[in-house]
C-alpha positions in Angstrom: 110.5 -83.4 -28.7 109.4 -86.2 -26.4 107.8 -88.0 -29.3 111.2 -88.3 -30.9 112.9 -89.9 -27.9 113.6 -93.1 -29.7 115.1 -91.3 -32.8 117.2 -89.1 -30.5 118.5 -92.2 -28.6 119.4 -93.9 -31.9 121.2 -90.8 -33.0 123.1 -90.6 -29.8 124.1 -94.2 -30.1 125.3 -93.6 -33.7 127.8 -91.0 -32.4 129.3 -93.2 -29.7 132.6 -95.0 -29.9 132.6 -98.7 -28.8 135.0 -101.5 -29.2 132.3 -103.4 -31.0 131.2 -101.1 -33.8 128.1 -103.2 -34.9 125.5 -101.2 -32.8 127.1 -97.9 -33.9 127.0 -98.8 -37.6 123.5 -100.2 -37.3 122.2 -97.0 -35.6 124.0 -94.8 -38.1 122.4 -96.7 -40.9 119.0 -96.3 -39.3 119.5 -92.5 -39.0 120.6 -92.3 -42.7 117.5 -94.3 -43.8 115.2 -92.1 -41.7 116.9 -89.1 -43.2 116.8 -90.1 -46.8 113.7 -92.3 -47.1 111.3 -90.4 -49.4 108.3 -92.2 -48.0 109.2 -91.5 -44.4 107.6 -89.1 -41.9 108.6 -85.5 -42.9 108.5 -84.4 -39.2 111.0 -87.1 -38.4 113.2 -86.0 -41.3 113.1 -82.4 -40.1 113.9 -83.5 -36.5 117.0 -85.4 -37.7 118.1 -82.5 -40.0 117.8 -80.0 -37.1 119.7 -82.3 -34.8 122.5 -82.8 -37.3 122.7 -79.1 -38.1 122.8 -78.3 -34.4 125.6 -80.8 -33.9 127.6 -79.3 -36.9 127.1 -75.8 -35.5 128.2 -76.9 -32.1 131.4 -78.5 -33.6 132.1 -75.4 -35.6 131.8 -73.2 -32.5 134.0 -75.5 -30.6 136.6 -75.5 -33.4 136.5 -71.7 -33.6 137.0 -71.4 -29.8 140.0 -73.8 -29.9 141.5 -71.8 -32.8 141.1 -68.5 -31.0 142.7 -70.0 -27.9 145.6 -71.3 -29.9 146.1 -67.9 -31.6 146.0 -66.1 -28.3 148.5 -68.6 -26.8 150.9 -68.1 -29.6 149.9 -64.5 -30.1 149.3 -65.2 -33.7 147.4 -62.9 -36.0 145.5 -64.5 -38.9 147.7 -64.3 -41.9 146.4 -63.2 -45.3 147.2 -66.6 -46.7 145.0 -68.3 -44.1 142.2 -65.8 -44.7 142.4 -66.5 -48.5 142.4 -70.3 -47.8 139.3 -70.1 -45.6 137.5 -68.2 -48.3 138.2 -70.8 -51.0 135.5 -73.2 -52.1 135.8 -76.8 -51.2 136.7 -79.1 -54.2 133.7 -81.1 -55.3 135.2 -83.1 -58.2 138.3 -85.2 -58.6 141.3 -83.9 -56.6 144.8 -84.8 -55.7 145.1 -87.1 -52.7 148.2 -85.4 -51.4 147.6 -81.6 -51.9 143.9 -81.8 -52.5 144.1 -79.4 -55.5 141.7 -80.0 -58.4 140.0 -78.2 -61.2 138.6 -75.5 -58.9 141.9 -74.3 -57.6 144.1 -75.0 -60.7 141.9 -75.1 -63.8 144.7 -74.7 -66.2 146.8 -77.6 -65.0 146.3 -81.2 -66.0 145.1 -83.6 -63.2 147.0 -86.9 -63.4 145.5 -90.2 -62.3 147.3 -93.1 -60.8 146.0 -96.7 -60.8 147.4 -99.4 -58.6 146.7 -102.9 -59.8 147.8 -106.2 -58.3 147.9 -109.3 -60.5 
């Protein structure tokens, strides 16, 4: 992992919050280029992928812990509705901006489109 010290530093910079976003945006762009460049080093790509997946897993564990704490604090039991909602697939196509329903959740209903134009 020592050989990826620079990549790790760039990744850590891309996750920071500064008043001046230029270094963060630049480092984020570098990480995306290293991740998606088909001519790049496969070992670097796999390092970035493993780092990103570890970060996502850590965030999911943190969210689950916070959820369980809140449920314990309010002595809530998971409702069947919430269980059903967590089992639903995420919409991938066009969806409503307000309710986030689309063809996956309501295939029989028509999805309306709104356009804002300024002359």
